[in-house]
N, C-alpha and C positions, 0 to 999 in steps of 0.2 A: 449497200451488201457485197460480200469478198465470197465467193467461193473457189476453194480449191481441192479441185479435183485431183489434180498434179504437185506433188511439194515442190516446196523451191529452197533448198539450202539458206537460211537467214533470212527467212519469209514466214511471217505468220499472217493468218488474217486479221489478229486486232494490227498488227505492225501496216497493213497494206490498206485496212480500212482509215486508219489516223492516216497514211500518204493521201489517199484518195480525199480525205476531206480538206488537207492542205492544199491538196492541189487544185482542186474543185473550186475554192475560195479565193487563191491563187489568181484562177481564170476568170473570176464571177460566175463561175456558173452555176444558177438555180439549180433546184433540183437534185436526188439522189441521183449516183452512176454506182448501176450494178455490172459486176467485173469478174468474172469466171476466168478461170488459170485451171488451162487442161491439156491435153498434147495436142500432137500436129494431126491427128486423124480425126479429131473432134473437127479442127478448124477447117482442114480439107471439105469432112462434111457442111458446116456451117458454110464455107465458102460455093462448094458445090450450088448446095442449096439457092444459095441467097445471089450469090452472081454469075452462076453458073460457069466456074468456074474451077475442075478438077483438080487441085492441088491445095497441099497448103500452104498456109500464111502466117506470119507471126503476132498481128493484130488485126481487129475487125471492129469497127463502130459502128454500132446501130442505135442513131440517136432517134428522139419522138418527134414526131410530128411536130412544129409548133403548136399548128391549131391542136392538138391532145396537148402540149405542152401546157399552152398558155390554160388550158381549160384544166388539165389534175394539176399542175404547178408542183407534185411531188417528185416525177420523175425524170429526170432530163438523155437517158438513156441507158446504154449497155455498151460495156466493152469485153472484148474474150479476148485470151492470149494463150500462145502454146508454148508453153515451159518448154517444149525440147526446143524450140529455135531460139529463144532466149535463151537458155543454158551455152546451144549453140555462137550465135552471140557473141556474147559475152568473152566468151573465149577466143573467138576473132579480133574483141576489140579491148579485151587485158581488162575487165571490170567483173565485180559479180553478176552471180542470174537475179538475184535480187533486184542489185540497180537496174540490171535489163529491164524486168518487170516494170519497174518503178518508171522509167523512160519509157515505156510503149505503153502505159496506163499514163502517161500526163499526155503525150503525144495523142492517143486513142479520147482525152476529154476534150482535148483543143479542139478535133471534130465535132464533137459531142455539143460544141459553144458553138459552132457554125463556120471554124477557120479551114479552108483547103487548098494546100501548100502546091496543090496543080495548076490554080488559077488565081492566086491572088499577089502575083507578080511578086513573094517573099514575103508578105505580112506574117506569115504561121510563121517563117523561118526564124524571124526576129523576135518574134514574142515567145516563142518553144524557149529558144538561147538565154532570152532574160530569162525566163520563168525556170531554168535548168539550173542556171546559177543560182536564184532565189532559193529556190529545194534543195540545193547543193547534189545535183547530179552532172555526170561529167560528161557526157555523149548527147546530142540530137538526133536523131532520129533523122531528119531531114537534112543533117549534113553529111550524111553516110551516104559514101558513093562503092561499097564492098559490095558484089554482085551477090544474091541473095537475098538479102536485108529485105521485104518483102513490106508494102504497108497498103492498107483498102479500107476505103470508109464505105458503110452500107449506109444508104438515106433506102426512102419510102419507092424511088424512083427505081432503084435496083432489085425490090422484093417483086417475088411473082403475085400477077393480082392472087388476091384473097388470102396472102402469107397472111399472119400472122409474127407482131414485133416480138421476136425470142426476149424472155424475160429469164437473165443468172439467178 
């Protein structure tokens, strides 16, 4: 399911849903990926709530814990994206905001599939590079060294005790 709370030029819900399906299949991720496109204020709120960091970010990934995923089999997790930061990144990096959102969605889906570029010695970067070529995307998020380009993953360990997973 895709929820566009904030519009992005050149990107409709149906276009993004088709891209999510293609990316999910390319990553071989089972289950639905819910995507929320919203503003920086909401990403800041989610970042503060689930990570204790009071600042906006471009993408947050909420993987379903493996036990729940195996039992449910229908939902892999959620990805939340700031359209505001996506637009800024796109302008700085020279591509469209629609392409930037797709780049962020792919990056989030890789995290939902269990990849972690902070710990995998380049495995996620290699996979993302291969997939962006396959999906006709220009720049992989991991390759960026631009200041202000941020990315995080929210796992079960980052959630406050008793907090429920947010479903887009």
